[in-house]
C-alpha positions in Angstrom: -11.7 66.7 -41.5 -11.8 68.1 -37.9 -14.6 68.0 -35.4 -13.6 70.6 -32.9 -16.7 70.4 -30.6 -16.3 66.7 -30.0 -12.6 66.1 -30.4 -11.7 68.5 -27.6 -13.6 66.6 -25.0 -12.3 63.2 -26.3 -8.8 64.1 -25.3 -9.8 63.9 -21.6 -11.2 60.4 -20.7 -12.8 61.7 -17.5 -15.0 64.0 -19.6 -16.0 61.6 -22.3 -19.0 59.8 -20.8 -20.9 62.9 -19.6 -20.1 64.8 -22.7 -21.3 62.1 -25.0 -24.4 61.5 -23.0 -25.5 65.2 -22.9 -24.8 65.7 -26.6 -26.5 62.5 -27.6 -29.6 63.2 -25.6 -29.9 66.6 -27.3 -29.3 65.0 -30.7 -31.9 62.3 -30.1 -34.6 64.7 -28.9 -34.0 66.9 -32.0 -33.8 63.8 -34.2 -31.2 65.5 -36.3 -27.5 65.6 -35.3 -26.8 68.1 -38.1 -28.4 70.7 -35.8 -24.9 70.9 -34.1 -23.1 72.2 -37.2 -23.1 75.3 -39.2 -23.1 74.6 -42.9 -22.5 77.2 -45.6 -24.7 75.3 -48.1 -28.4 74.9 -47.8 -29.1 71.1 -47.6 -30.8 69.8 -50.7 -31.5 66.2 -49.8 -32.6 64.0 -46.8 -30.6 61.0 -45.5 -31.3 58.4 -42.9 -28.3 56.7 -41.3 -28.5 53.4 -39.5 -25.3 53.3 -37.4 -24.0 51.9 -34.1 -24.5 55.1 -32.2 -25.6 53.4 -29.0 -22.2 51.8 -28.4 -20.8 55.1 -27.2 -23.0 55.0 -24.2 -22.2 51.5 -23.0 -20.4 51.5 -19.6 -16.6 51.4 -19.8 -13.9 51.7 -17.2 -12.1 54.3 -19.4 -12.3 55.9 -22.8 -11.8 53.2 -25.5 -13.4 52.1 -28.7 -16.9 52.9 -27.4 -16.2 56.6 -27.6 -14.6 55.9 -31.0 -17.9 54.4 -32.2 -19.5 57.6 -31.2 -16.9 59.6 -33.2 -17.5 57.5 -36.2 -21.2 58.1 -35.9 -20.7 61.8 -35.7 -18.2 61.6 -38.6 -20.7 59.8 -40.9 -23.3 62.5 -40.1 -20.9 65.3 -40.9 -19.9 63.6 -44.2 -23.5 63.5 -45.4 -24.0 67.0 -44.1 -21.1 68.2 -46.2 -22.5 66.5 -49.3 -25.7 68.5 -48.9 -27.9 66.2 -46.8 -30.2 66.8 -43.8 -29.5 63.8 -41.6 -31.5 61.6 -39.2 -29.6 58.9 -37.4 -30.9 55.8 -35.7 -29.2 52.8 -34.1 -28.6 49.7 -36.4 -29.9 47.4 -33.6 -33.5 46.4 -34.0 -35.5 47.0 -32.0 -33.9 50.2 -30.5 -32.2 49.7 -27.2 -34.2 52.2 -25.2 -33.0 51.0 -21.8 -29.5 52.5 -22.4 -30.9 55.9 -22.9 -33.5 55.7 -20.1 -36.4 56.3 -22.5 -34.9 59.3 -24.1 -35.5 58.1 -27.6 -38.9 59.7 -28.1 -39.1 60.4 -31.8 -39.7 58.0 -34.7 -38.1 58.1 -38.1 -40.1 59.6 -41.0 -41.7 57.5 -43.6 -38.9 55.9 -45.6 -40.2 57.4 -48.9 -39.3 60.9 -47.5 -35.6 60.0 -47.5 -33.4 60.3 -50.6 -30.7 58.1 -49.3 -30.5 55.4 -46.5 -27.0 54.4 -45.3 -26.1 51.7 -42.9 -26.2 48.0 -42.1 -27.9 45.5 -39.8 -31.5 44.2 -39.4 -33.2 47.6 -39.4 -31.4 48.5 -42.6 -32.3 45.2 -44.2 -36.0 45.5 -43.3 -36.1 49.1 -44.8 -34.3 48.0 -47.9 -36.8 45.1 -48.5 -39.9 47.3 -48.0 -38.8 50.5 -49.8 -40.0 52.0 -53.1 -37.6 52.6 -56.0 -37.2 56.3 -55.3 -34.9 55.8 -52.2 -31.2 54.9 -52.7 -29.8 52.4 -50.2 -26.0 52.4 -49.6 -24.7 49.6 -47.4 -21.6 49.6 -45.2 -20.7 46.1 -46.3 -18.5 43.8 -44.2 -18.5 41.5 -47.1 -17.2 37.9 -46.5 -15.4 36.9 -49.7 -15.7 33.3 -48.7 -17.9 31.5 -46.1 -16.2 32.3 -42.7 -18.4 29.8 -40.9 -17.3 27.1 -43.3 -13.6 27.9 -42.5 -14.5 28.1 -38.8 -16.2 24.7 -38.9 -13.1 23.2 -40.4 -11.1 24.8 -37.5 -13.4 23.1 -35.0 -13.2 19.8 -36.8 -9.4 20.0 -36.7 -9.3 20.9 -33.0 -11.6 17.9 -32.2 -9.3 15.6 -34.1 -6.2 16.9 -32.4 -7.6 16.9 -28.9 -10.1 14.0 -29.3 -12.9 16.0 -27.8 -16.3 17.4 -28.9 -16.1 21.2 -28.9 -19.0 23.6 -28.9 -18.4 27.3 -29.7 -21.1 30.0 -29.5 -19.6 31.8 -32.5 -20.7 29.0 -34.8 -23.9 29.5 -36.8 -24.7 28.8 -40.4 -24.0 31.9 -42.6 -26.7 33.3 -44.9 -25.9 36.1 -47.3 -27.5 39.2 -45.9 -30.6 40.1 -48.0 -29.4 43.7 -48.1 -26.7 42.5 -50.5 -29.6 42.0 -52.9 -31.6 45.1 -52.2 -28.9 47.8 -51.7 -28.0 50.0 -54.6 -24.4 50.6 -53.8 -21.7 49.5 -51.2 -18.9 51.0 -49.2 -16.4 48.2 -48.6 -13.8 48.3 -45.8 -10.8 46.4 -46.8 -8.3 46.1 -49.7 -8.5 45.3 -53.4 -8.9 41.6 -52.7 -12.1 42.3 -50.9 -13.5 44.3 -53.8 -12.4 41.7 -56.3 -14.3 39.0 -54.4 -17.3 41.2 -54.0 -17.5 42.0 -57.7 -17.3 38.3 -58.5 -20.4 37.8 -56.4 -22.2 40.9 -57.4 -20.7 42.1 -60.8 -23.5 44.6 -61.4 -23.4 46.3 -58.0 -21.3 49.5 -57.7 -18.9 49.4 -54.8 -16.1 51.6 -53.4 -13.2 50.7 -51.0 -12.6 52.7 -47.8 -10.2 52.2 -44.9 -11.2 51.5 -41.4 -10.7 54.2 -38.8 -8.8 53.9 -35.5 -9.1 56.0 -32.4 -6.1 58.2 -31.7 -3.8 56.8 -29.1 -0.8 58.8 -28.2 0.6 57.2 -25.0 2.8 54.8 -27.0 6.2 55.9 -28.1 7.9 53.6 -30.6 11.3 55.2 -29.8 11.3 53.8 -26.3 10.9 50.2 -27.4 13.6 47.5 -26.9 13.5 45.7 -30.3 16.3 43.3 -29.3 13.9 41.8 -26.7 10.7 42.4 -28.8 11.8 40.3 -31.7 11.3 37.1 -29.7 7.9 38.1 -28.3 4.6 37.6 -30.1 1.1 38.7 -29.1 -2.3 37.2 -30.0 -4.8 40.0 -29.6 -7.9 38.0 -30.5 -11.0 39.5 -29.0 -14.0 37.2 -28.8 -13.9 33.5 -30.0 -10.6 31.9 -29.3 -11.0 29.1 -31.9 -12.6 31.5 -34.4 -9.5 33.7 -34.1 -7.0 30.9 -34.0 -5.8 31.1 -30.4 -5.7 27.3 -30.2 -3.3 27.2 -33.1 -1.1 29.8 -31.6 -1.0 28.0 -28.2 -0.1 24.6 -29.8 2.5 26.2 -32.0 4.3 27.9 -29.0 3.9 25.1 -26.5 7.3 23.5 -27.4 9.2 26.6 -28.6 11.0 27.5 -25.4 13.1 30.4 -26.7 10.1 32.4 -28.0 7.3 34.0 -25.9 3.6 34.2 -26.7 1.3 36.8 -25.0 -2.4 35.8 -25.3 -5.0 38.6 -25.0 -8.6 37.7 -25.7 -11.8 36.3 -24.3 -10.4 32.8 -23.5 -10.8 33.4 -19.8 -14.5 34.2 -20.0 -17.0 31.8 -18.5 -18.5 30.8 -21.9 -15.1 29.5 -22.9 -14.7 27.1 -19.9 -14.3 24.2 -22.3 -11.5 25.9 -24.2 -9.8 26.7 -20.9 -10.0 23.1 -19.8 -8.6 21.8 -23.1 -5.8 24.3 -23.1 -5.3 24.6 -19.3 -1.6 23.5 -19.5 -0.7 25.9 -22.3 -2.5 28.8 -20.7 -1.4 28.3 -17.1 1.6 25.9 -16.9 3.7 26.8 -19.9 6.6 29.1 -19.0 6.8 30.9 -22.4 3.1 31.5 -22.8 1.5 34.4 -20.8 -2.2 34.5 -20.4 -3.5 38.1 -20.1 -7.2 37.4 -20.6 -9.3 40.2 -21.9 -7.4 43.4 -22.6 -9.2 46.7 -23.3 -7.7 48.9 -26.0 -5.7 51.8 -24.5 -5.6 50.1 -21.0 -2.3 49.7 -19.2 -2.0 46.0 -20.2 -2.7 47.1 -23.8 0.3 49.4 -23.8 2.4 46.9 -22.0 1.8 44.4 -24.8 2.6 47.0 -27.4 5.9 47.8 -25.7 6.9 44.2 -25.1 6.0 42.5 -28.4 7.5 42.8 -31.8 4.9 40.7 -33.8 1.1 40.2 -33.8 0.2 36.6 -34.6 -3.3 36.5 -36.0 -4.2 33.1 -37.6 -7.9 33.9 -37.8 -10.7 32.2 -39.7 -12.9 35.3 -39.4 -13.2 36.3 -43.0 -15.4 39.3 -42.4 -14.3 41.2 -45.5 -12.7 44.1 -43.6 -9.5 44.5 -41.6 -10.0 43.3 -38.1 -9.9 46.0 -35.5 -7.4 44.0 -33.4 -5.0 43.9 -36.3 -5.3 47.7 -37.0 -5.0 48.4 -33.3 -1.7 46.6 -33.0 -0.3 48.0 -36.3 -1.2 51.5 -35.1 1.5 51.0 -32.4 4.1 49.5 -34.8 3.4 45.8 -34.1 4.4 43.8 -37.3 1.5 41.6 -38.4 1.7 37.9 -39.1 -1.8 37.1 -40.3 -3.9 34.6 -42.2 -5.5 35.2 -45.6 -8.8 35.9 -43.7 -7.2 38.7 -41.8 -7.8 41.1 -44.7 -5.4 43.8 -43.5 -2.8 45.0 -45.9 0.5 43.7 -44.8 2.5 45.5 -47.5 6.2 44.7 -47.5 6.6 44.9 -43.8 4.2 42.2 -42.6 3.9 38.4 -43.2 1.0 36.6 -44.8 0.6 33.0 -43.5 0.6 30.4 -46.3 -2.0 28.5 -44.3 -2.9 28.1 -40.6 -1.5 24.7 -39.9 0.4 24.5 -36.6 3.5 23.5 -38.5 3.3 26.5 -40.7 2.7 28.9 -37.9 5.7 27.4 -35.9 8.0 27.7 -38.9 6.9 31.3 -39.6 7.4 32.7 -36.1 10.9 31.0 -35.9 11.9 32.8 -39.2 10.5 36.1 -38.0 12.4 35.9 -34.7 15.7 35.7 -36.7 15.1 39.2 -37.9 17.8 41.5 -36.5 16.6 44.1 -34.0 17.5 46.9 -36.4 15.6 45.4 -39.2 12.6 44.8 -36.9 12.8 48.5 -35.9 12.6 49.5 -39.5 9.7 47.2 -40.2 7.9 48.5 -37.1 8.4 52.1 -38.1 6.9 51.3 -41.6 3.9 49.7 -40.0 3.6 52.6 -37.5 3.7 55.2 -40.3 1.5 53.4 -42.8 -1.3 52.7 -40.3 -1.4 56.2 -38.8 -1.5 57.7 -42.3 -4.1 55.3 -43.8 -6.3 54.6 -40.8 -6.3 58.0 -39.1 -9.7 59.5 -38.5 -9.0 62.4 -40.8 -7.9 60.3 -43.7 -10.8 57.8 -43.3 -13.4 60.6 -43.2 -11.9 62.2 -46.3 -11.8 58.8 -48.1 -15.4 58.0 -47.1 -16.7 61.4 -48.2 -14.9 61.1 -51.6 -15.9 57.5 -52.2 -19.5 58.1 -51.1 -19.7 61.1 -53.5 -18.3 59.0 -56.3 -20.7 56.1 -55.5 -23.7 58.4 -55.6 -22.5 59.8 -59.0 -22.1 56.3 -60.4 -25.6 55.4 -59.3 -26.9 58.5 -60.9 -28.3 60.0 -57.7 -27.4 63.7 -58.5 -28.7 63.5 -62.1 -32.1 62.3 -60.8 -32.3 64.9 -58.0 -31.1 68.1 -59.7 
């Protein structure tokens, strides 16, 4: 599925911010993004979408995943439009973040009973699902945790405290409660693989659910043919995002601290002020260990991002973040041919080219990376090409939109939506 009006501007980073801002302001004032598109079929239904549309307008130094969030919002609207829906879209944050749009959000959504389908997630979606009548169908975009991620995370913190003999506080820790929308929603779209659906069906056997892949923004600056795999096979990257203990950065640091012949590149939030305690505990590993390179926060598609993709052969991701969908950091690295070494909670499909960690003990991680580094440069090239090809086919914007449209259509049929509304 191609979106010519938007995708043309997306190719040039300098035009992204003004383009998105102008189009979004127009869309908000009209309260209906489908006004942009010409549709051969007269819409028969009305849908409300609760989606992270605001993220596209947050300030960024260059085009990155913020613009990608915008494209996903536009894509979801177009999918519903193609299925015969008029569409209203509102942000999933509650209350709406008016300050970002300088008061442009002037219209309110219609009464919920006037919508045939509500799609989304978050607090606003939950409140609508709890208060709606039986005539409105609720479809949740479900980042379903197959197990309790906070329980796993708490275990990680406990182990760190035992190893380092400290008391550690992390802002990512909070008791997990199953979102009430899991109870009130009529159907689910699940990002992830068959394991995710299996665990979901175990928890909610009577709820219909369909699997869909996660999308990734197109990045074309990386050329896998220019990579030196003889050097890359000894270099590993932790691309961890926020929460260094949550994502297993501590485990990676301790595993590599005494492996002098292998290098670890650490990209994440570990340098941010809220993780001062983490920096103090791991000061030596982050700053005084010759084979560990501390990059700090690395934006997707920045120069440092492409440098990591060119230098490293493997992604090490011993995360405890069992969110139920493939982490964006994993998909981002795989998009550029980085071979994944990930924990069970990583949820990404590693196929025959990646490595699934048996557990996240430091000993296990150390043994695994040593075995991986013994792979020949030619074999690593072949694995990397498999990862590169698989990810760009499976997680391309076009494939994801096609998959979501087909699965959403199947889900609505399974629920009996079309039978009731014809």
